[in-house]
C-alpha positions as CSV (number, residue, x, y, z in Angstrom):
1,M,19.0,59.7,-1.5
2,I,20.6,57.2,-3.8
3,T,20.8,53.8,-1.8
4,Q,21.5,51.2,-4.6
5,R,24.6,50.9,-6.7
6,S,24.1,51.5,-10.4
7,S,25.7,53.2,-13.2
8,G,24.8,55.1,-16.5
9,V,25.9,57.1,-19.7
10,L,25.8,60.8,-20.2
11,L,24.6,61.8,-23.8
12,H,22.5,64.6,-25.1
13,P,19.9,63.3,-27.6
14,T,21.2,65.8,-30.2
15,S,24.4,63.8,-30.3
16,L,22.6,60.5,-31.5
17,P,23.2,59.4,-35.2
18,G,20.7,59.6,-37.8
19,P,19.9,60.7,-41.4
20,Y,18.9,64.2,-40.9
21,G,21.8,66.2,-39.2
22,I,20.9,65.9,-35.4
23,G,19.8,63.2,-33.1
24,E,16.1,62.4,-33.0
25,L,13.7,60.6,-30.7
26,G,13.3,57.6,-33.1
27,A,15.0,54.4,-34.1
28,H,18.5,55.5,-33.1
29,A,17.4,56.5,-29.8
30,R,15.7,53.2,-29.0
31,H,18.8,51.5,-30.3
32,F,20.9,53.6,-27.9
33,V,18.5,52.5,-24.9
34,D,18.9,48.8,-26.1
35,W,22.7,49.2,-26.0
36,L,22.5,50.6,-22.5
37,A,20.5,47.7,-21.3
38,Q,23.0,45.2,-23.0
39,A,25.8,47.0,-21.2
40,G,23.9,46.7,-17.8
41,Q,23.5,50.5,-17.6
42,Q,20.5,51.6,-15.6
43,S,20.5,55.4,-16.3
44,W,20.7,57.7,-19.4
45,Q,21.6,61.2,-18.4
46,V,20.2,63.4,-21.2
47,M,20.8,67.0,-19.8
48,P,18.1,69.7,-20.6
49,L,15.7,69.0,-23.5
50,G,14.4,72.6,-24.1
51,P,14.2,74.6,-27.3
52,T,17.4,76.4,-27.9
53,G,18.1,79.9,-29.3
54,Y,21.4,81.8,-29.8
55,G,24.4,79.6,-28.8
56,D,22.4,76.4,-29.2
57,S,23.0,75.6,-25.4
58,P,20.2,73.6,-23.9
59,Y,20.9,75.4,-20.6
60,Q,19.6,78.6,-22.3
61,A,16.1,77.5,-23.6
62,F,13.2,79.6,-24.8
63,S,11.1,77.9,-22.1
64,A,11.7,75.8,-18.8
65,F,8.9,73.6,-19.8
66,A,8.9,73.1,-23.6
67,G,10.7,70.5,-25.6
68,N,13.2,70.9,-28.4
69,P,11.6,70.6,-31.8
70,Y,14.9,69.7,-33.5
71,L,14.6,66.2,-31.6
72,I,11.3,65.2,-33.3
73,D,11.9,62.1,-35.4
74,L,10.8,62.9,-39.0
75,T,10.7,59.2,-40.0
76,T,7.9,58.7,-37.5
77,L,6.1,61.6,-38.8
78,R,6.1,60.1,-42.2
79,E,4.9,56.8,-40.8
80,E,2.0,58.5,-39.1
81,G,1.0,60.4,-42.4
82,L,2.0,63.7,-41.1
83,L,4.8,64.1,-43.7
84,Q,4.6,62.7,-47.3
85,D,7.4,61.2,-49.5
86,S,7.5,64.4,-51.6
87,D,8.4,66.5,-48.5
88,F,11.8,64.7,-48.5
89,D,12.6,65.5,-52.0
90,A,15.1,68.3,-51.1
91,V,16.9,66.9,-48.1
92,P,20.1,68.9,-47.6
93,V,23.6,67.3,-47.3
94,F,24.4,67.2,-43.5
95,E,28.0,67.4,-42.1
96,A,29.0,64.0,-40.7
97,G,29.5,64.2,-36.9
98,R,28.4,67.6,-36.3
99,V,25.1,69.4,-36.0
100,D,24.6,72.4,-38.1
101,F,22.0,74.3,-35.9
102,G,21.6,77.0,-38.5
103,L,20.8,74.5,-41.2
104,Q,18.4,72.7,-38.7
105,Y,16.7,76.0,-38.0
106,V,15.8,76.7,-41.7
107,W,15.2,73.0,-43.0
108,R,13.6,71.2,-40.0
109,T,11.5,74.2,-39.1
110,Q,10.1,73.9,-42.7
111,M,9.6,70.2,-42.3
112,L,7.7,70.7,-39.1
113,N,5.5,73.4,-40.5
114,R,4.7,71.1,-43.4
115,A,3.7,68.4,-40.8
116,Y,1.3,70.9,-39.2
117,A,-0.1,72.0,-42.5
118,H,-0.8,68.3,-43.5
119,F,-2.6,67.9,-40.0
120,A,-4.6,71.0,-40.4
121,A,-5.7,69.6,-43.8
122,G,-6.9,66.4,-42.2
123,A,-3.8,64.1,-42.1
124,G,-3.3,62.2,-38.8
125,A,-6.9,62.5,-37.8
126,H,-6.3,59.9,-35.0
127,L,-4.2,62.4,-33.3
128,K,-6.8,65.1,-32.9
129,A,-8.3,64.0,-29.5
130,N,-4.7,63.5,-28.0
131,F,-3.7,67.0,-29.3
132,E,-6.7,68.6,-27.8
133,A,-6.0,66.7,-24.3
134,F,-2.3,67.8,-24.4
135,Q,-3.3,71.5,-24.9
136,A,-5.7,71.4,-21.9
137,D,-3.3,69.5,-19.6
138,E,-0.3,71.7,-20.4
139,A,-2.2,75.1,-20.6
140,D,-0.4,76.6,-17.8
141,W,2.8,77.1,-19.7
142,L,1.9,76.1,-23.3
143,D,-0.4,79.1,-24.0
144,D,2.3,81.7,-22.9
145,Y,4.9,79.8,-24.8
146,A,3.1,79.5,-28.0
147,L,2.2,83.2,-27.9
148,F,5.8,84.1,-27.1
149,M,7.1,82.1,-30.0
150,A,4.5,83.5,-32.3
151,L,5.3,87.0,-31.3
152,K,9.1,86.4,-31.5
153,D,8.5,85.2,-35.1
154,A,6.4,88.2,-35.9
155,H,9.3,90.5,-34.7
156,G,11.8,88.9,-36.8
157,G,13.4,86.9,-33.8
158,L,14.0,89.9,-31.5
159,P,13.9,89.3,-27.8
160,W,10.8,90.1,-25.9
161,N,12.3,93.3,-24.4
162,A,12.8,94.8,-27.8
163,W,9.2,94.3,-28.8
164,E,6.8,97.3,-28.9
165,P,5.8,98.2,-25.4
166,G,2.2,96.7,-25.4
167,T,3.4,93.2,-26.0
168,R,6.6,93.6,-24.2
169,D,4.5,94.6,-21.1
170,R,1.7,92.1,-21.6
171,E,-1.0,94.8,-21.8
172,P,-4.3,93.1,-21.9
173,E,-5.6,94.6,-25.1
174,A,-2.3,94.1,-26.9
175,L,-2.2,90.4,-25.8
176,A,-5.7,89.8,-27.0
177,R,-5.1,91.5,-30.3
178,A,-1.9,89.3,-30.6
179,R,-3.8,86.1,-29.8
180,E,-6.4,86.8,-32.5
181,Q,-4.0,87.9,-35.3
182,L,-1.5,85.1,-34.5
183,A,-3.9,82.2,-33.8
184,P,-2.6,80.0,-36.7
185,T,1.1,80.4,-35.6
186,T,0.3,79.5,-32.0
187,E,-1.8,76.6,-33.0
188,R,1.3,75.3,-35.0
189,V,3.7,76.0,-32.1
190,K,1.3,73.9,-29.8
191,F,1.1,71.1,-32.3
192,I,4.9,70.8,-32.7
193,Q,5.1,70.6,-28.7
194,F,2.6,67.9,-28.9
195,L,4.7,65.9,-31.5
196,F,7.7,66.4,-29.2
197,F,6.1,65.3,-26.0
198,R,4.3,62.4,-27.8
199,Q,7.6,61.0,-29.0
200,W,9.5,61.8,-25.9
201,R,7.1,60.0,-23.6
202,A,7.1,56.9,-26.0
203,L,10.9,56.8,-25.8
204,R,10.9,57.2,-22.0
205,E,8.5,54.3,-21.7
206,Y,10.6,52.2,-24.0
207,A,13.6,53.0,-21.6
208,R,11.6,52.1,-18.5
209,E,10.5,48.8,-19.9
210,R,14.2,47.9,-20.4
211,G,15.2,48.9,-16.9
212,V,16.7,52.4,-18.0
213,Q,15.8,55.6,-16.1
214,V,16.3,59.0,-17.4
215,I,18.1,61.7,-15.6
216,G,17.5,65.2,-16.7
217,D,18.3,68.7,-15.8
218,I,16.6,71.7,-14.3
219,P,19.0,74.6,-15.1
220,I,18.6,76.8,-11.9
221,F,18.2,80.0,-14.0
222,V,16.0,80.6,-17.1
223,A,17.1,82.3,-20.3
224,M,16.8,86.1,-20.7
225,D,15.0,85.6,-23.9
226,S,12.3,83.1,-22.6
227,S,8.6,82.8,-22.2
228,D,9.3,82.3,-18.6
229,A,10.9,85.7,-18.1
230,W,8.3,87.5,-20.4
231,A,5.3,85.8,-18.9
232,N,6.5,86.2,-15.1
233,R,8.4,89.4,-15.4
234,E,7.4,90.5,-11.8
235,Q,9.4,87.5,-10.4
236,F,12.7,88.8,-12.0
237,F,14.8,91.7,-11.5
238,F,13.8,93.9,-14.5
239,D,13.3,97.6,-15.1
240,D,10.4,99.3,-16.7
241,Q,11.8,98.6,-20.3
242,G,12.4,94.8,-19.4
243,Q,16.0,95.2,-19.0
244,P,17.8,93.2,-16.3
245,T,19.2,95.2,-13.4
246,V,21.3,92.4,-12.3
247,V,22.2,89.0,-14.1
248,A,23.5,85.6,-13.1
249,G,27.1,84.1,-13.3
250,V,29.8,82.7,-11.3
251,P,33.0,84.3,-10.0
252,P,36.5,83.2,-11.4
253,D,37.1,79.5,-11.1
254,Y,38.6,76.4,-12.6
255,F,37.1,77.3,-16.1
256,S,37.8,81.0,-16.3
257,A,40.0,83.6,-14.6
258,T,37.3,86.2,-15.1
259,G,34.4,84.1,-14.1
260,Q,31.5,83.1,-16.2
261,L,29.0,85.8,-17.2
262,W,25.9,83.9,-18.1
263,G,23.4,87.0,-18.4
264,N,20.4,85.1,-17.0
265,P,17.9,87.2,-15.1
266,L,17.9,86.7,-11.3
267,Y,14.8,85.8,-9.4
268,R,13.1,88.1,-7.0
269,W,12.8,85.4,-4.2
270,D,10.8,87.6,-1.9
271,V,8.1,87.9,-4.7
272,M,8.2,84.1,-5.4
273,E,7.9,83.4,-1.6
274,Q,4.7,85.2,-1.5
275,D,2.8,82.7,-3.4
276,G,4.5,79.7,-2.0
277,F,7.0,79.4,-4.9
278,R,4.1,78.4,-7.2
279,W,6.2,78.8,-10.4
280,W,8.9,76.5,-9.0
281,I,6.5,74.0,-7.9
282,E,5.1,73.8,-11.5
283,R,8.5,73.6,-12.9
284,F,9.6,70.6,-10.8
285,R,6.1,69.1,-11.7
286,G,6.9,69.7,-15.4
287,S,10.3,68.2,-15.1
288,L,8.9,64.9,-13.5
289,K,6.8,64.5,-16.7
290,L,10.2,64.3,-18.7
291,Y,12.6,62.6,-16.2
292,D,12.8,59.9,-13.6
293,I,15.5,61.7,-11.7
294,I,16.2,65.6,-11.7
295,R,19.6,67.0,-11.7
296,I,19.5,70.6,-10.4
297,D,22.2,72.4,-12.2
298,H,24.1,75.0,-10.1
299,F,22.6,73.9,-7.0
300,R,24.6,76.1,-5.0
301,G,22.4,79.2,-6.3
302,F,19.6,77.9,-3.9
303,A,21.8,78.9,-1.0
304,A,23.5,82.0,-2.4
305,Y,23.9,83.2,-6.0
306,W,26.5,85.4,-7.7
307,E,24.8,88.7,-8.7
308,I,26.4,90.8,-11.3
309,P,25.4,94.4,-12.1
310,F,23.9,94.8,-15.5
311,P,25.5,95.7,-18.0
312,A,29.0,94.1,-17.3
313,E,31.8,92.8,-19.4
314,T,33.0,90.1,-17.1
315,A,31.6,88.3,-13.9
316,I,34.5,89.6,-11.7
317,H,32.6,92.4,-10.0
318,G,29.7,90.5,-8.5
319,R,28.7,89.7,-5.0
320,W,27.1,86.7,-3.2
321,V,23.4,87.1,-2.3
322,P,21.5,84.6,-0.1
323,A,18.6,82.6,-1.5
324,P,15.8,80.9,0.4
325,G,16.8,77.3,-0.7
326,H,15.3,75.7,2.5
327,A,11.9,77.4,2.2
328,L,11.7,76.6,-1.6
329,L,12.7,72.9,-1.3
330,E,10.2,72.5,1.7
331,A,7.4,74.1,-0.4
332,V,8.2,71.8,-3.4
333,Q,8.3,68.8,-1.1
334,R,4.9,69.7,0.6
335,A,3.4,70.0,-3.0
336,L,5.0,67.1,-4.8
337,G,6.3,64.7,-2.0
338,D,10.0,63.3,-1.8
339,M,11.5,63.6,-5.2
340,P,14.5,61.8,-6.8
341,I,17.0,64.9,-7.1
342,I,20.9,65.2,-7.6
343,A,22.4,68.3,-6.4
344,E,25.0,69.6,-8.8
345,D,27.4,71.0,-6.0
346,L,30.5,71.9,-8.1
347,G,32.4,75.0,-8.0
348,V,32.6,77.4,-5.0
349,I,31.0,75.3,-2.4
350,T,30.5,76.8,1.1
351,P,29.1,75.3,4.4
352,D,25.6,76.7,3.8
353,V,25.5,74.9,0.4
354,E,26.5,71.5,2.0
355,K,23.9,72.1,4.8
356,L,21.1,72.6,2.3
357,R,22.2,69.6,0.2
358,D,22.5,67.3,3.4
359,D,19.3,68.5,5.2
360,F,17.4,67.1,2.2
361,G,19.5,64.0,2.0
362,L,20.5,64.9,-1.7
363,P,23.4,63.3,-3.5
364,G,26.0,65.7,-4.7
365,M,28.4,65.2,-7.5
366,A,32.2,64.4,-7.9
367,V,34.2,64.6,-11.1
368,L,37.3,62.5,-11.2
369,Q,39.1,64.9,-13.6
370,F,39.2,67.4,-10.8
371,A,40.7,64.9,-8.1
372,F,44.5,65.2,-9.2
373,G,45.4,68.9,-9.3
374,G,47.5,70.8,-6.7
375,G,50.4,69.8,-4.4
376,D,48.8,67.9,-1.5
377,F,46.2,66.2,-3.7
378,S,45.4,63.4,-1.1
379,V,42.9,65.7,0.7
380,N,40.9,66.2,-2.6
381,D,37.2,65.4,-2.0
382,F,36.9,64.0,-5.4
383,L,39.5,61.1,-5.1
384,P,37.8,57.8,-5.2
385,H,38.4,57.0,-1.5
386,N,37.0,60.3,-0.2
387,L,33.7,59.7,-2.1
388,R,30.4,59.2,-0.3
389,A,27.8,56.3,-1.0
390,N,25.1,58.9,-1.5
391,Q,26.9,60.8,-4.3
392,V,27.0,60.7,-8.1
393,V,30.6,60.2,-9.6
394,Y,31.6,61.3,-13.1
395,T,34.9,60.8,-15.0
396,G,33.9,64.3,-16.6
397,T,30.8,66.1,-17.6
398,H,29.6,68.0,-20.7
399,D,31.5,71.0,-19.4
400,N,34.9,69.3,-19.3
401,D,37.3,68.0,-21.9
402,T,37.0,64.3,-22.6
403,S,39.0,62.2,-20.5
404,R,41.4,61.3,-23.2
405,G,41.7,65.0,-24.0
406,W,42.2,65.9,-20.4
407,W,45.1,63.4,-20.1
408,Q,46.6,64.6,-23.3
409,H,46.5,68.3,-22.0
410,A,47.2,67.6,-18.2
411,D,50.1,69.4,-16.6
412,E,53.0,67.4,-15.1
413,Q,51.8,67.8,-11.5
414,E,48.4,66.3,-12.4
415,R,50.0,63.4,-14.4
416,R,52.4,62.9,-11.5
417,N,49.7,62.9,-8.9
418,F,47.6,60.4,-10.9
419,R,50.6,58.0,-11.2
420,L,51.2,58.2,-7.5
421,Y,47.6,57.6,-6.6
422,T,47.1,54.7,-9.1
423,H,50.6,53.2,-9.2
424,S,50.2,53.1,-13.0
425,D,51.6,54.9,-16.0
426,P,48.5,55.2,-18.4
427,T,48.8,56.1,-22.1
428,E,46.4,58.1,-24.2
429,E,44.8,54.8,-25.3
430,T,44.2,53.4,-21.7
431,F,43.6,56.5,-19.6
432,A,39.9,57.0,-20.2
433,W,39.0,53.4,-19.5
434,Q,41.1,53.4,-16.3
435,L,39.2,56.5,-15.1
436,T,35.9,54.7,-16.0
437,E,37.1,51.7,-13.8
438,M,37.8,54.1,-11.1
439,A,34.4,55.6,-11.2
440,L,32.5,52.4,-11.2
441,G,34.8,50.9,-8.6
442,S,34.4,53.9,-6.3
443,R,31.9,53.9,-3.2
444,A,29.6,56.4,-4.9
445,N,26.2,54.5,-5.5
446,L,25.8,56.1,-8.9
447,A,28.6,56.5,-11.6
448,V,27.9,58.2,-14.9
449,V,30.2,58.2,-17.8
450,P,30.1,60.5,-20.9
451,L,29.7,58.3,-24.0
452,Q,32.8,60.1,-25.4
453,D,34.9,58.5,-22.7
454,L,33.5,55.0,-23.3
455,L,34.6,55.6,-27.0
456,N,38.1,56.8,-26.0
457,L,37.6,59.9,-28.0
458,G,39.9,63.2,-27.7
459,S,39.3,66.8,-27.5
460,E,37.6,66.8,-30.8
461,A,34.6,65.3,-29.2
462,R,34.2,67.8,-26.3
463,M,30.6,69.0,-25.9
464,N,30.9,72.4,-24.6
465,F,33.3,75.2,-23.5
466,P,31.6,76.8,-20.5
467,G,31.0,80.5,-20.7
468,T,31.6,80.5,-24.4
469,T,29.3,80.4,-27.6
470,G,32.0,78.6,-29.7
471,P,31.1,77.2,-33.1
472,H,31.5,73.7,-31.9
473,N,29.6,73.8,-28.6
474,W,26.8,71.2,-28.5
475,T,27.3,69.8,-32.0
476,W,29.2,66.5,-31.5
477,R,27.6,63.4,-32.7
478,Y,28.7,59.8,-32.8
479,P,28.4,57.4,-35.7
480,A,26.0,54.6,-35.3
481,A,28.9,52.0,-36.0
482,D,30.7,53.2,-32.8
483,L,28.0,51.7,-30.7
484,R,29.5,48.3,-30.8
485,P,28.4,44.9,-29.1
486,D,32.0,44.4,-27.9
487,L,32.0,47.7,-25.9
488,A,28.6,46.8,-24.5
489,A,30.0,43.6,-23.3
490,R,33.1,45.2,-21.9
491,L,31.2,47.8,-20.1
492,R,28.8,45.1,-18.7
493,E,31.6,43.0,-17.3
494,L,33.0,46.1,-15.5
495,T,29.6,47.0,-14.2
496,E,28.9,43.4,-12.8
497,R,32.4,43.3,-11.4
498,T,31.9,46.5,-9.4
499,G,28.5,45.5,-8.2
500,R,26.3,47.9,-10.2
501,V,24.0,45.5,-11.9
């Protein structure tokens, strides 16, 4: 339960500025934390931090436990002696303001492989004991993940259910042979994970010392092509060849007339319940090592989920299937105690979802961009006067247009409703800040604003179009010069005026 008023900013670390084409966990990340503190913000919402594959979405990671190697700060590696000056002789020219994930995959992977080669040759000897301790502490997920990534590399990037049957089905002899043959690769994968966690933990401690807590996501489903699905196949609906029999998605909604066909494998909850939801307990435990507050993405899937037969072209022909959310959360609570959790309860929300959320005292979410549609909009739950204290309010999220872009594309009914509610007539220049003032001035105890809205950016800065793998999804970055002291001062004044400092 959120009991004190505060506010924060939504920004994925890939959007940070920096010299090497993508945000990193180094000086620019620390500068962002400093800026948050100067602006009176107490939260940084980062979304998931896992290693991404096709589509580059952090919600479709190769592991629910691992970190994204692209975020590793290369300057820090040079300072620690893991990279040499000569390693930077052929740095590519990176596009300003956008992440080129294809280029990152080639060049950054090469750089991290060099860092491991230098380490294996004796560089960074002071890290050896810490690396060994990391391997022991994280063995439950790290061993499977390292072998999964090594096998994936050996198979030219193919998904695990396209491997030969021995490794696909995790036959003991095939796994033993793979571990022996791929030992150098698995060691490198583990070392790169060690580098990520070392840097992330240092950044998180830096934030904590400055009064900034990190909010991060648990996507309710895992990716089809993930070490989680491969290593725990019996806990998902797969056939004998590793093909899913049903997959996840959502029915038609605000974002799509045909629903969203996510394609994630679905859990066999009856199997998970037999061992007391051990995998989920470890997943929450791992997330607490990354974040101070956990946002459960698609929380409604703990009450009931949309099951779509595989294969399917759209999400229309699915059905709702109950899930054991109470039993799961009780098991997690018994194992880990009360945890700071935000329930993402957007979309098709039914009384069973609300009961599950409220039985555990979890704050839900409200998005102000959703508050002004329809005819009799006065009953809309997302209007500021209808919000609850134990709730998190957003101007928009990573899945929405920016607030400036939303106002530019709003229909006349939405514009009319907003004017009626606020007794104002905003312009494209003023709307995003007005929505920010409404969020922080609301009764919701936590208000979160995407950085794009604070910078008053239009649709060109949108982070994601749900249900698509468009070329610009997850690629937006801000220039370092945009993080101005006067904007921090303005945001701090608003934060103080609305009782959130």
